[in-house]
N, C-alpha and C positions, 0 to 999 in steps of 0.2 A: 748435795750440800746446800744449806740455806744461804740466803743472801748475806754477803759480808757487811758488817756494820763497822765503819772506820772508828778508830780511837780518836778521842779529842787530842788536838795538837799538843797541848801542854803535857798530857800524859805520855804521848809518844816520846817526848824529850827525855823522860826518865829511862825509857828503854834504850835510847841512844847513849845516854850517860853510862848505863850499866854495861853496854857493849864496849864503849870506849875504854872503860876501866877493867873490863873482863870480870865483872863482879860475879861471885858465886851467888845464885839466887835461889831462894825458896819460892817456888812458883805454885800458886793455887789456881786451879782451873775451874770453870763454871760448872763442870760435871761433878765437883766435889773431890776430885783426885788432886794429889800434890806430887811434886817432884823437885829434885835438887839438880841444878844445872848451871854451868858457866855461860854467861851471855857472850855470844860471839859476834853476831851482826843482825841486821834487819834486812828484809827484802820485800819488794813489791812486785807482784806479778802483772802481766799485761792486762788482766781483768781487774786490777786495782786492789786485790786482796793483799794484806800485809802480814808478814810472818816474822817471828823472832826465832833465830837459830841459836840453839844451846847445845853444849857438850855435857852429856851425862855419863854415868858409869857404864851405860849400855851403848854409848856412841852418840852421834849428833842427831838432834831432833829438830824438826821444823814445826813450830807451834803457830797456828793462826791466831792473830792478836785478839780477835773478838771471842776467843775461847779462854782468854786469860781473865781470871777474877782479880788476882792481886800478885804483886811481887814484893819480896823482902830481901834486901842484900844481906849476906852473911859475913861480909868482909868488915874487919875492924876499921873504923874511920870512914865508912861509906858516907857519901854526901847526901843521902836521903835514907829514910826508914821505909816501913811498909807503905806501898802505894796501891790503893784500890782502883782497879781499872774497869771492872764491869759496872754497867749502869752509867758510864761516863763516855757516851758516844757522841759523835758529831751529829 
C-alpha cells in the first residue's frame, strides 16, 4: 500500500461531525466508485493511517481517508453539504 497522506484538519472535522450525528453518507472514492454508508467512527492506526468506519447494507467497512474523494450527507437538516476531500491534504 502506498504512503498515507493525512487529511487537512478542517476536513477531518466534517468526518467527525458525520460520525457524531451518524449521518448517512454518499461516499465518493478516488477510484471512481461510490457507496452509501452510515458514518460510525474514525480511527487512527499506530502507523498514523486514518480510517472512516461506515455501516453499509453489506456490513461495516473501514475506508482509508486518503481514498475518499468526497462525502455528501443524505440526512435532512445535515449541518453541511458535499465536502471535497481529495486534493486537500496536509
